[in-house]
C-alpha positions in Angstrom: 14.5 0.1 51.9 15.1 -2.9 49.8 16.2 -3.1 46.2 14.3 -6.2 45.2 11.8 -4.2 43.1 13.0 -1.4 40.9 11.1 1.9 41.1 9.3 3.2 38.0 12.0 5.9 37.7 14.9 3.4 37.8 13.1 1.1 35.4 12.6 4.0 33.0 16.2 4.9 33.3 17.3 1.3 32.6 15.1 1.3 29.4 16.6 4.6 28.4 20.1 3.2 28.7 19.1 0.2 26.6 17.3 2.2 24.0 20.2 4.6 23.6 22.3 1.7 22.4 20.2 1.6 19.2 21.6 4.9 18.1 25.1 6.1 17.1 26.6 9.1 19.0 25.9 11.3 16.0 22.2 10.2 15.9 21.8 10.8 19.6 23.4 14.2 19.3 20.9 15.0 16.5 18.0 13.8 18.5 19.2 15.8 21.5 19.3 18.9 19.3 15.8 18.2 18.0 14.5 17.7 21.5 16.1 20.9 22.7 14.7 22.9 19.9 11.1 21.6 20.3 11.3 21.8 24.1 12.4 25.5 23.9 9.1 26.2 22.0 7.0 24.3 24.5 7.0 26.7 27.5 8.1 23.8 29.8 11.4 25.3 30.8 13.1 23.0 28.3 12.1 19.9 30.2 9.7 18.4 27.7 8.0 18.8 24.4 4.4 20.0 24.8 1.5 18.3 23.0 0.8 21.2 20.6 4.5 21.5 19.6 4.8 17.7 19.3 1.8 17.4 17.0 2.7 20.4 14.9 6.2 19.1 14.3 5.3 15.5 13.4 2.2 16.6 11.5 -0.1 13.8 12.5 -3.6 15.1 12.8 -6.8 13.9 14.4 -7.2 11.3 17.1 -4.2 9.3 15.8 -1.9 12.2 16.6 -3.3 12.5 20.1 -2.8 8.8 20.6 0.8 9.0 19.3 1.6 11.7 21.8 0.0 9.7 24.6 2.1 6.6 23.8 5.4 8.5 23.5 4.8 10.4 26.7 3.6 7.5 28.8 7.1 6.3 29.7 7.8 9.2 32.0 4.2 9.8 32.9 4.7 13.6 32.7 1.5 15.6 32.2 3.3 18.5 30.5 4.9 16.6 27.6 7.5 14.3 26.1 10.9 14.1 27.8 14.1 13.3 26.0 14.0 9.8 27.6 10.5 9.3 26.3 11.6 10.2 22.8 14.6 7.9 22.7 12.7 4.9 24.2 9.8 5.3 21.7 12.0 5.8 18.7 14.2 2.8 19.6 11.1 0.6 20.0 9.1 2.0 17.1 11.9 2.5 14.7 14.7 0.1 15.7 12.8 -2.6 17.5 12.1 -6.2 16.5 9.2 -6.8 14.1 7.0 -8.0 17.0 7.9 -4.9 19.1 7.1 -2.6 16.2 3.8 -4.4 15.4 2.8 -4.2 19.1 3.5 -0.5 19.2 1.5 0.1 16.0 -1.4 -2.0 17.4 -1.4 0.1 20.6 -1.2 3.2 18.4 -4.4 2.3 16.6 -6.2 1.5 19.9 -7.5 5.1 19.9 -9.9 4.5 22.9 -7.2 2.8 24.9 -9.3 -0.2 25.8 -6.6 -2.7 24.9 -8.4 -4.0 21.7 -9.3 -2.6 18.3 -12.9 -2.0 17.3 -14.4 -0.7 14.1 -14.6 2.7 15.8 -10.8 2.7 16.4 -10.2 1.9 12.7 -12.6 4.5 11.5 -10.7 7.0 13.7 -7.3 5.9 12.3 -8.5 6.2 8.7 -10.1 9.6 9.4 -6.7 10.8 10.8 -4.9 9.4 7.8 -7.2 11.3 5.5 -6.8 14.5 7.4 -3.0 14.1 7.6 -2.3 13.0 4.0 -5.1 14.4 1.9 -6.6 17.4 3.8 -4.8 19.9 1.6 -6.0 18.2 -1.6 -8.8 20.5 -2.8 -9.9 18.0 -5.4 -11.1 15.5 -2.8 -14.8 15.6 -2.0 -16.6 14.2 1.0 -18.5 11.6 -1.1 -15.6 9.9 -2.9 -13.5 10.0 0.2 -16.0 8.3 2.3 -16.6 5.6 -0.3 -12.8 5.1 -0.8 -12.0 4.8 2.9 -15.0 2.6 3.5 -13.3 0.1 1.1 -10.2 0.1 3.3 -12.4 -0.6 6.3 -14.3 -3.3 4.5 -11.1 -5.4 4.1 -10.7 -5.6 7.9 -11.6 -8.7 9.8 -12.9 -8.7 13.4 -12.6 -12.2 14.9 -11.9 -11.6 18.6 -14.4 -11.5 21.4 -13.7 -8.6 23.7 -14.9 -8.7 27.3 -17.7 -6.3 28.0 -18.2 -5.4 24.3 -21.0 -6.9 22.2 -19.2 -6.4 18.9 -16.2 -8.4 17.7 -12.8 -6.8 17.9 -9.6 -7.1 15.9 -7.0 -9.5 17.1 -3.3 -8.9 16.6 -3.3 -11.5 13.8 -6.3 -9.8 12.2 -4.5 -6.5 12.3 -1.3 -7.8 10.8 -3.3 -9.3 7.9 -5.1 -6.0 7.4 -1.8 -4.2 7.2 -0.5 -6.8 4.7 -3.5 -6.1 2.5 -3.0 -2.3 2.8 0.7 -1.7 2.6 0.3 2.0 2.4 -1.5 2.0 5.7 1.4 0.0 7.2 4.0 2.3 5.8 2.1 5.4 7.1 1.7 3.9 10.6 5.3 2.7 10.7 6.9 6.1 10.0 5.0 8.7 12.1 8.1 9.5 14.2 10.4 10.1 11.1 11.4 13.7 10.5 8.5 15.3 8.5 10.9 16.7 5.9 12.4 13.3 5.0 9.8 12.1 2.5 8.2 9.7 4.9 6.9 6.5 3.4 3.1 6.4 3.5 2.8 10.2 3.3 3.5 10.5 -0.5 0.6 11.1 -2.9 1.1 10.2 -6.6 0.6 13.1 -9.0 -2.2 12.1 -11.4 -2.0 13.6 -14.9 -4.9 13.5 -17.2 -6.4 15.9 -19.9 -8.0 19.0 -18.4 -11.3 18.4 -20.2 -11.9 15.1 -18.3 -14.2 15.2 -15.4 -12.8 13.4 -12.3 -16.2 11.7 -12.0 -15.3 9.8 -15.1 -12.1 8.4 -13.7 -11.9 5.2 -11.6 -8.7 6.2 -10.0 -8.5 9.0 -7.4 -5.7 10.1 -5.1 -6.7 7.8 -2.3 -6.8 4.7 -4.5 -3.4 5.8 -6.0 -2.0 6.1 -2.5 -3.3 2.6 -1.8 -1.9 1.0 -5.0 1.4 2.9 -4.6 2.0 1.1 -1.3 2.6 -2.1 -3.3 5.7 -0.6 -5.1 9.1 -1.4 -3.8 10.1 2.3 -4.2 9.0 4.7 -1.5 8.0 7.5 -3.8 6.1 7.8 -7.0 6.4 11.0 -9.0 3.6 10.9 -11.5 0.9 8.7 -13.0 -0.3 9.5 -16.5 -3.6 8.5 -18.0 -2.9 6.5 -21.1 -6.2 4.8 -21.9 -9.8 5.2 -20.9 -12.5 3.1 -22.6 -15.0 6.0 -22.4 -12.6 8.3 -24.2 -10.8 6.0 -26.6 -13.4 3.3 -27.2 -13.5 -0.3 -25.8 -10.9 -1.6 -28.2 -7.9 -3.9 -27.6 -5.9 -2.5 -30.5 -6.5 1.1 -29.4 -5.5 0.1 -25.9 -2.2 -1.5 -27.1 -1.5 1.6 -29.2 -1.9 3.9 -26.3 0.2 2.0 -23.8 3.2 0.9 -25.9 4.9 4.3 -26.2 7.7 3.6 -23.6 5.6 3.4 -20.5 7.1 0.2 -19.0 5.1 0.2 -15.9 1.3 0.4 -15.9 -1.7 0.2 -13.6 -4.7 -1.5 -15.3 -8.1 -0.9 -13.6 -11.5 -2.3 -14.4 -15.0 -1.6 -13.2 -17.3 -4.4 -14.0 -21.1 -4.2 -14.5 -21.6 -5.4 -10.9 -19.8 -2.3 -9.6 -16.6 -4.0 -8.4 -13.4 -2.1 -9.1 -10.1 -4.0 -9.3 -7.0 -4.5 -11.4 -3.2 -5.2 -11.6 0.1 -3.5 -11.6 2.3 -4.6 -14.6 6.0 -4.0 -14.0 6.9 -4.9 -17.5 5.7 -3.5 -20.9 2.7 -5.1 -22.5 4.2 -7.1 -25.4 3.1 -10.0 -27.5 4.1 -13.3 -25.9 2.8 -16.9 -26.2 3.5 -17.6 -22.5 3.7 -15.8 -19.2 6.4 -13.2 -18.5 7.1 -10.4 -16.0 8.8 -10.1 -12.7 8.0 -10.3 -9.0 7.1 -6.6 -8.7 3.8 -7.3 -10.4 0.7 -7.5 -8.2 -3.1 -7.6 -8.2 -5.4 -5.3 -6.2 -9.0 -4.7 -5.3 -10.3 -1.1 -4.9 -14.1 -1.5 -4.3 -16.1 -2.7 -2.4 -13.0 -3.9 -0.5 -9.4 -2.5 -0.9 -6.6 -5.0 -0.9 -3.2 -5.7 -2.5 -2.0 -9.2 -3.4 1.7 -9.7 -4.0 3.5 -12.6 -5.8 4.1 -15.6 -3.5 6.8 -17.2 -5.6 4.6 -20.3 -6.2 5.2 -19.8 -9.9 6.4 -17.2 -12.4 3.0 -16.8 -14.2 2.9 -13.1 -13.7 1.9 -11.2 -16.9 0.1 -12.4 -20.0 -0.3 -10.6 -23.3 -1.4 -12.8 -26.2 -2.2 -11.1 -29.5 -3.6 -12.8 -32.7 -2.8 -16.4 -31.7 -4.9 -19.0 -33.4 -4.4 -21.8 -30.8 -7.2 -22.3 -28.3 -4.4 -23.0 -25.7 -3.2 -19.4 -25.9 -6.2 -17.2 -25.1 -5.9 -13.8 -26.7 -6.0 -10.9 -24.2 -4.1 -9.6 -21.2 -4.0 -11.0 -17.8 -2.1 -11.7 -14.5 -1.4 -15.0 -12.6 -2.9 -18.4 -12.6 -3.0 -20.5 -15.8 -4.3 -20.0 -19.3 -8.2 -19.9 -19.2 -8.0 -19.8 -15.4 -6.2 -16.5 -14.7 -6.1 -14.4 -11.5 -7.3 -11.6 -13.7 -7.9 -11.7 -17.4 -9.4 -9.4 -20.1 -10.3 -11.0 -23.5 -8.9 -9.4 -26.6 -12.4 -8.1 -27.5 -12.5 -6.2 -24.2 -16.1 -7.4 -23.7 -15.5 -10.0 -21.1 -13.1 -11.2 -18.5 -12.6 -13.6 -15.6 -10.9 -13.8 -12.2 -10.2 -17.0 -10.2 -8.5 -17.8 -7.0 -4.9 -17.6 -7.9 -1.8 -19.2 -6.2 0.5 -16.8 -8.0 -0.7 -14.0 -5.7 -2.7 -15.9 -3.2 -5.6 -13.8 -4.4 -9.3 -14.5 -4.3 -11.5 -13.8 -7.2 -11.3 -10.0 -7.7 -14.9 -9.8 -9.0 -18.1 -10.9 -7.3 -18.4 -13.7 -9.8 -15.6 -15.5 -11.6 -16.7 -14.2 -15.0 -17.4 -10.5 -15.4 -18.2 -7.9 -18.1 -16.1 -4.7 -18.0 -18.0 -1.5 -17.9 -15.0 0.8 -17.7 -11.3 0.0 -18.5 -8.6 2.4 -17.5 -4.8 2.3 -17.7 -2.2 4.6 -16.2 1.6 4.8 -17.0 3.8 5.0 -13.9 6.9 7.2 -13.8 9.0 6.4 -10.8 11.0 9.2 -9.2 14.5 9.3 -10.5 13.6 7.0 -13.4 13.2 9.7 -16.1 16.6 9.2 -17.4 16.7 5.5 -17.0 15.7 3.4 -20.0 14.0 0.1 -19.4 16.2 -2.9 -19.8 15.8 -4.6 -23.2 15.0 -8.3 -22.8 16.7 -10.4 -25.4 16.2 -13.9 -26.7 13.2 -16.0 -27.6 10.4 -16.7 -25.2 11.9 -20.1 -24.3 15.3 -18.6 -23.7 13.8 -16.0 -21.4 11.6 -18.3 -19.5 13.0 -21.8 -19.5 10.9 -22.7 -16.4 7.8 -22.6 -18.6 9.1 -25.1 -21.2 7.1 -28.0 -19.8 3.9 -26.0 -19.9 4.6 -25.0 -23.5 5.2 -28.7 -24.5 1.8 -29.5 -23.0 0.1 -26.9 -25.3 2.2 -27.8 -28.3 4.3 -24.6 -28.4 7.7 -25.9 -27.2 9.3 -25.1 -30.6 7.3 -22.0 -31.3 8.6 -18.4 -31.3 6.9 -15.1 -31.1 
């Protein structure tokens, strides 16, 4: 017998030895204890974790759970379950591997049919599993809104690859990475399926939406699925509660009323608009809405689309033109209203001070396309939510001192151009 070619068993053993180095002794001991506990419940003589026990522990439902079990168990090829070696190799690749290794694992994970490429059916199955896993216990969710919401997630996917033997286009690895970039909550969910279920896994948290009891949920633009999607853009893993501050149908379509409702200490807000064409979109403002003659804000701010496509567009660093809030300025060069990104009169997203019109252009600040079907739109519904981050109840927002020019020296040239270089708020 020659040794020129390693047997599958020895290759697996070699991978196990390599994978074990990704963990400390304490971590390996903890994983061994977890394996022993789950294997003892599996009626496999302690040799492996059975499929029902594996799925019950990790809590991933639907076809995505089955595919996860299949991928983790494939290393040993056992028919009765996941061995300790399987668990260590998978967790090392999936949780401690290079970005390319993790992306490849997740791509294979979403290949529900196991054909080696991703089709629309695969993505539909993945999204159905996410809904069943994350939202199934939410009694407020109805079939209609859920289908509409998750269809928006699917609508943002691009299928550009020709697959052999299949008439429809499939999703390339590049297409998939781009889709995950547009849907960060999806990426967080798919990237943390093997984390302990009691550890507050990123992608599994649902924001708590607070609004008056007498308001019908049919009136609201935001639902739990959309909040889950928007929350994926936050740097924090968890969001504790979102409170409805303003709704145009309840409070009137008034800029002054809007400002009065949102300036009571809620530093971080989500602004959502539905226009008369049916598109739903908005922006996350990480700083309070305050009167300025120039742009302000920080790199936590982002734009998003909710319907008919769902996407998030983060700052690129191309400029610092993040938030805009101009009130009662007489200069044509300082448009009154609120907005995000771009340039004055050519924002990534802008609502006029009359709240009767707005515009959205391609924007280098966020590398975002127009959020509405046409560059100029008329709002039908305007909604704003205050965001309270977990652990932030006792933290007061940092007070920004100094004049506009002192705070944002990088915008001095722009202000000179519009004749405001010596102006103050």
